[in-house]
N, C-alpha and C positions, 0 to 999 in steps of 0.2 A: 410339132415338137421342136424345141430349141435346145441346143447345147452350147455352152459358153466356155471358151478357152481363156486362159490367163493371158492378158495382153502385157507385153513387156514395154519398158520405157522407150526402147528403140522404135516402137511403132506409135509412140505417143503423138508425134508432130504430124497431124493430119492437115493438109493444106487444101481444104475445099474452098472454092471460089465463093465469095460473098457478093450479093447484089450491091450495086453502087449505092452508097448512102446519099441522101439529099445533101445539098451544100451546107445547110445549117446543122447537119448531124455529123459532118466530117470533122469530129472534134480532135482527131489526132494529127491534123494537118500541120500545126505548129510544132516546132522541134526544141528539144533541150539537149545539151551536150555537156560533157565534162563531169558527169555525176558518178561515173564508174571507171575503174581501170582494170585491165586484164592482168591476172597474176599467172606467171609462168610456173607451172607445177612440175614440169619435166616428166610427165607421165606418158606412157606408151599410147599410141592411137587406139581407140576403141573403148577406153575406160569411161564409164558413165558415172558421174558424181551424184550421190544420192542423198546425203545429209551432212549437216555441219552443226557443231555446238561448241560453246565456250563455257569454261568453268565460271560459275557465277561470282565466286570470291576472287577470281583472277582473270579479268576480262581480256588479258593478252594471251591466255593459254587456251587453245582450242584444238578440236579434232575434226578431220574431214574424212568421210567414208565414201566408198564406191564399189564398183564391180571389180572382179579380178583381185580380190583380197586387199583392196586399197584402203589403207589407213594412214593418214598424214597428220602431223602434229605441228602446231605453230606456238611460239612463245613471244611473238611480237605483234599480236593483234591481227594476224593473217597476211602480213606483208611477205613473209617467207615461210616455206613449209618443208619439213623433212619426213622421210618415210618412217613409220612406226610399226615395228613387228610385234605382234601380240604373242608369238610363241608357237603354240601347238598347231595352229592352222597350217603353218608351213610344212609340218610333218604329216598332215592328213592326206596330202595330195588331192585335195578337193578345192575346186575353184569357188571359194565362198564369195557371196555377194553381201557386203555389209550394208544393211538397210537403214538403221535408225540408231540414234544416240541420244541419251538424256542424262542430265545431272540434276541432283536434288537442289532445292533452293539455296542451301548453304554452299554447295559445290563439292562437298567431300565425297558423296556417294554418286556413282554413275553406272550406266549400263550401255552395252553395245549389243545389238541383235543382228542376225544375218540369215541368209538362205544358202544351202540347206540349214535347217534349224540349228542355231548356235547362239550362245549367250556368254558375254563377258561382264565382269563386275569389278568396280574399283571402290575403295574406301578412302583413298588419299588424293582425290582430285585428278585421277588419271596418271599419276606417277607410276603405278603398277596396276596390272589387270590380271584377273584370275578367271579361268573358264569355269562356268557352272553347267553341269550336265542337264540336258532337257530330255524329257521322256519321249521315247519313240512313238508313243500313242498320242502325242500332241496333235490336235486337228489342224492341219495346214502348217504354214511357215510363219514365224513371227514377222509382223509388219510394223507395229508401233510399240514402243516401250516408254514408260513414264516413271522416273524416279520421284517418289513422293516425299521422302524424308531421309534422314541419316541413320535410321534405325532398321534398315532393310525392307522398308515398305515400297512396293512398286506395282505397276499395273502393265500388263502385256496383252496385246490383241493380235490375232493371226489373220491371214488372208481368207480363212474360212469362217471368220466371225466369232471365233472363240475369244472370250475375254477372261483373263485370270488375274488374281491379285496374290501377292506374297507379302509376308511380314518377316521373312527370314532370308532375304536376299536371293530368292529363287530356289531354295532347297525344297520348299513345298509350295504348291499353288492351289488356290481355291477358285472354282469356276463361278463367274458372275452371270452367265447366261446358260440356259438349259439345253440349247441345241445350236448347231451350226446354221448359217444362213440357208444352205441348201435344204436342210430339213424343215426350216421354217417356211420357206417358199413352197416346197412340195406339199406341205401340210395345208397350205392356205391358197391353193390354186384358184379358188373362186373369189379371191380377195379383190379382183378388178385391177390388179397390177399388170400392166402390159409387159409381156416378155418374161413373166415370172414362172409360168407353168413348166414343169419338167426341167427344172433348173439344175444344172451341174456346173460347178466352177468355183470362182473365188472373187474376192474384191481385187480390183486393180489398184485403187488408191483408198486411203483412209486417213481421217484427221480427227484429232481429239481436241476439244475446247478446254479452256482453263477451268471450266466447271465440271469436267469429266464426261461431257456428252461426246458421242462419236457420230460421224457421218462417213459412210462408205459408198463408193461408186462401183457397181458391178462391172465385170470385165469388158462387156460390150457396151456399157453405158446406156442400156435400155431404161434403167431406173436407178434409184438410190435408196439406201436404207439408213436408219438412224437408231441409236440406242442411248438411253438416258439412265443414270444410276437408279437402281431399284426396279427397272423393267426386267422381265424374265426372258423376253425374246427381242430380236431386232424387228423394227417396224419398217415395212416397205412403202415406198412413195413413187408415184408416177412422175416422170420428168415434165418440166414446164415448157420445154422447147421441142419442136419437131425433130431437131437434130440431137444426136446422141450426146450424152454427157461425157466431157473430157476429164473433169475433175471438180472437186468441191472442197470447201474449207470454211473457216470461221473468221469473221471480222473482229476487230478489236472491241466493238460494242456488243459482241455475243451473237450477232446475226450470221446467216449463211451467205456465202457467195458461191456461184455456180458458173462454170465455163462449159459451153457446148462446142462441138466440132465446127470448124469454119470460123472461129474467132468471135463467137457470141459470148457476152458476159452478162450475168444476171446477179442482182442482189436480192436476198430474201427480205420480205417485209417484217419489220420488227426484230426482236431478239429471239434466240432459240430456234427450235425446229419449226419449219413451215413448209407448205406446198405452194405458197403465193410468192412469186418472184417478179421483179421489175427489171427490164432490160436496160443496161447502161451502154450507150453507144461508144465504142472504143476505136472504130476505124482501123481494123486489123489488116486491111489490104488482102484479105483472103488467107493469111497465115493463121495457123492454129495458135490460140492462146493456151499455155500449158500450166501456168501457175500464177497466183496473185499473192503478194506479200504486203503487209501493213507496217510501215515505219512508225506511224502513230495514227491517231483517229483521222487525220487529214491527208497525210502523204501516203499514197498507195502506188505500188509498182506491179506491172503485169509483164510476163515474159513468155516467149513462145518460139516458134520455128524460125530458122534462118536468122538468128540473132535479134529477133524482134523484142524491143523494150518500149514500154509505155509508162507514163507517170501521170498521176492525178494529185492535185493539191487541195481538192475540196471533197475528200472522202469518197471519190469514185464517180462523182456527177459528170465531170468532164475530164478529157485525157489529152496528153501531148505525147507525140512519138519522139523517142530518142534515136536519132539516126546514126549515132556514132558507131554502132556495131552492126549496121545493116549488111556489111560485107563479111561478117563473121560466119565462117563455114561451120556452124554448130547450132543445134537446137538447145534452147535454154529451158530446163525442166523445173527448176526450183528457185523461188525467191524467199529469202529468210532474213529477218532482222532480229537482232538480239541486243542485250545490254541497253534496254530502254530506247531502242531505235538508233543507238549510236554506232552500232556495228551491223553491216549488212553485206550479204553475198548472193550472187546468182550462180547456180550450178548447171552445167550442161554436159553434153556428150564429148567424147574425144578429149577428156581431161580439161575442158574449158571452164574457168571460173572467173567471175568478175567481182571486184571488191568495191564497196560503196565508199566514195570519198566525200560526197556532198558538195563538191566544189562546182559551181556553175560558171 
């Protein structure tokens, strides 16, 4: 019998030692510097930065989210940031963790979600935000929100695998899946998925592709699950590595990437959902890799524990280590590029944020 607890980001940086790579595979030996600059946010120690987004029709206007009710706003492309208070949360006396933010393609409509379950909505590009009530019967806490248009259409997924769509800005929601991931796995205990029987718990991470496909990593990283539009249930998959999965996401070509504990990186074969992965030697020096972000099809960045940064300029085939932040006393959890790759940020713990400059 196995029970799974929800793993927090503070436990994300696992520094398992890697076996020494052969000389021809130590692809991160070369170094690059000057690509990033640290931005002083003036936040208190202990704040973990979780997501960032810019208004599509105003690329200088953006929002940064984190734990301890952190919401910051910039109007100069991320060079400086000011605290933004959304209003009611300060009166609740609840320490909200703002998890995810999304704007519609035009930039007028946007959403912020958090934990405990909370939802904010804007129709004017973030100038004002209105709180939208969420049902107490919502399975799990909101994990991913996607604004689809300026007419109130959005999609929200929770850490228990519930996926809902709305066409009236969150006033009413329609379920896209028939059961939570716990129910799916406990119903299919003979499916051959390692670690799936007697499952209780939630997703630790989840990512949505541009085509509406989802990939979620279970809390202990024993396996991963996927969902595609039109499917009734989440589909479980065994992991390709003997090491547990740290995180997964989507490449710009529509394929999957996977990072395993100990700094292992894998790319899925082809586009879409797959169980076939090829390892990409990154030379992580034993530090955990925590996220991968694509600037474009060729330039890719990976970030991890103790300020680890790696860059690839050939779509992830070979990697260079950026030593500039090796002494940074922070784990880097999120790499995100926006505005056609012209804007990029790395988010970490203790309020650490790096801004992409592109200057070599």
